[in-house]
C-alpha positions in Angstrom: 99.3 104.4 82.4 101.6 102.7 84.9 100.6 99.0 85.2 102.3 98.7 88.6 100.2 101.5 90.0 97.1 99.7 88.5 97.9 96.5 90.3 98.7 98.1 93.6 95.6 100.3 93.7 93.4 97.2 93.0 95.2 95.0 95.6 94.7 97.6 98.4 90.9 97.1 98.4 89.6 94.8 101.2 86.2 94.0 102.7 86.4 93.8 106.4 83.7 92.1 108.5 83.3 93.0 112.1 81.1 91.5 114.8 80.5 95.0 116.3 79.5 98.4 115.1 82.2 100.9 114.1 82.3 104.5 115.2 81.7 107.0 112.4 85.0 108.8 113.3 86.8 106.2 111.2 85.2 107.4 107.9 84.7 110.7 106.0 81.0 110.0 105.6 79.3 111.8 102.6 75.9 110.1 102.9 73.8 107.8 105.0 70.8 105.6 104.5 68.9 103.3 106.9 66.2 100.7 106.4 64.3 98.2 108.6 62.7 95.0 107.6 61.3 92.0 109.5 63.1 93.0 112.7 66.4 93.5 110.7 68.1 96.9 110.6 70.7 98.2 108.2 72.5 101.5 108.1 74.9 102.4 105.3 77.5 105.1 105.1 79.2 106.1 101.9 82.6 107.7 101.6 84.9 108.3 98.7 86.0 105.0 97.4 84.3 102.9 100.0 81.3 102.1 102.3 80.3 100.7 105.6 77.0 98.9 106.4 75.9 97.9 109.9 73.4 95.0 110.0 71.6 94.5 113.3 68.9 92.3 114.8 68.3 93.0 118.5 71.7 92.9 120.1 73.4 90.9 117.2 75.5 93.2 115.1 77.6 92.7 111.9 79.5 95.4 110.1 80.8 95.3 106.5 83.4 97.8 105.4 84.9 98.1 101.9 87.9 100.3 101.8 91.3 100.8 100.1 92.7 101.9 103.5 92.1 98.8 105.8 95.2 99.6 107.9 93.3 102.7 109.4 90.6 100.6 110.9 90.6 98.8 114.3 91.4 95.2 114.7 89.1 94.7 117.7 85.9 92.9 116.7 87.3 92.0 113.2 86.1 88.6 112.2 87.1 88.3 108.5 89.1 89.9 105.8 87.9 89.3 102.2 90.4 90.5 99.5 88.7 92.4 96.7 91.0 91.6 93.8 89.3 89.1 91.6 86.1 87.2 92.7 85.5 86.1 96.2 82.5 84.8 98.2 82.0 84.6 102.0 79.2 83.3 104.1 78.9 83.1 107.9 76.3 82.4 110.5 75.9 85.4 112.7 73.5 83.6 115.1 71.2 80.6 115.1 68.7 82.6 112.9 70.9 85.0 111.0 73.2 84.4 108.0 75.4 86.9 106.2 76.5 86.3 102.6 78.6 88.4 100.3 80.3 88.3 96.9 83.0 90.6 95.7 83.9 91.1 92.0 86.5 93.4 90.4 87.6 94.2 86.9 89.9 96.7 85.4 88.7 98.5 82.2 90.3 100.4 79.4 89.7 104.2 79.7 86.7 104.4 77.2 85.0 101.4 78.9 85.6 102.8 82.3 84.0 106.2 81.2 81.0 104.4 79.8 80.5 102.4 82.9 80.9 105.6 85.1 78.1 107.3 83.1 75.9 104.2 83.3 76.4 103.9 87.1 75.9 107.6 87.7 72.5 107.3 85.9 71.7 104.1 87.9 72.4 105.9 91.2 70.3 108.9 90.3 67.4 106.8 89.0 67.3 104.6 92.1 68.0 107.4 94.6 71.1 105.4 95.7 73.7 106.7 98.1 76.4 108.2 95.9 79.5 110.2 96.1 81.6 111.3 93.1 84.9 113.1 93.0 87.8 113.9 90.6 91.1 112.2 90.9 93.6 114.9 91.6 96.4 113.2 89.6 94.5 112.0 86.5 91.7 114.7 86.6 89.2 111.9 85.8 85.9 111.0 87.5 85.4 108.5 90.4 82.2 107.2 91.9 80.9 105.1 94.8 77.3 103.9 94.8 75.4 101.9 97.4 71.8 100.5 97.1 69.8 99.0 100.0 66.9 96.7 99.3 64.2 95.0 101.4 63.0 91.5 100.8 60.6 89.4 102.9 63.2 88.3 105.5 66.3 89.8 104.0 68.2 93.0 103.5 70.4 93.2 100.4 73.2 95.7 99.7 74.8 96.3 96.4 77.8 98.6 95.9 80.0 99.8 93.1 83.2 101.6 93.5 84.8 103.1 90.4 88.4 104.4 90.4 89.7 106.2 87.4 93.4 105.9 88.4 93.4 102.2 87.5 90.1 101.7 85.6 88.8 99.7 88.6 85.2 98.6 88.9 84.6 96.9 92.3 81.2 95.4 92.9 79.9 93.9 96.1 76.6 92.1 96.8 75.7 91.3 100.4 72.7 89.8 102.1 71.6 89.7 105.8 69.0 86.9 106.0 66.7 85.9 108.9 65.9 82.2 108.9 62.2 81.8 109.6 61.2 78.6 111.3 58.9 76.4 109.1 55.3 76.3 110.3 53.1 73.2 110.4 51.4 74.2 107.1 54.9 74.5 105.4 55.9 71.0 106.5 52.7 69.5 105.3 53.2 71.2 101.9 56.7 69.7 101.5 55.6 66.1 102.1 
């Protein structure tokens, strides 16, 4: 395996955060899922090697995209780039009552560990009815996988993703949260005293 290709493939992945929705024409979408919760809405699109999630409350919109081809996406509306190599965290206030938080973690695995992780994540995706797409790398003839899970919590929507690339043994994991701040009620302030 060529170590230069391994590094370059890993370094091409980026999380882009937009303050607007993106048009589906930018992606070769292979699956979609949508959930609503506490006035929050999330729609996820999955494609080979990446995903896009649009979070929305009323007219406030934020879009997260993880891709290894960031140069093919528009710059208009882009608020942040988060590199995916290594570990990174990002948090921003979307409005007075909305917060977006994300973490990105990558690791490169030896071939036998990669194949074990691939099988484990494939089973996880099937068991949880996750958004998934799998494909075979045309050069290495080995399996690749992208998985996205959407989850509702009381005033939050969580998104977890995994992107596995056999050409470099890459496992990229993201965890994001779109959180609605609920004002404290009088009974809550009495309890905290």
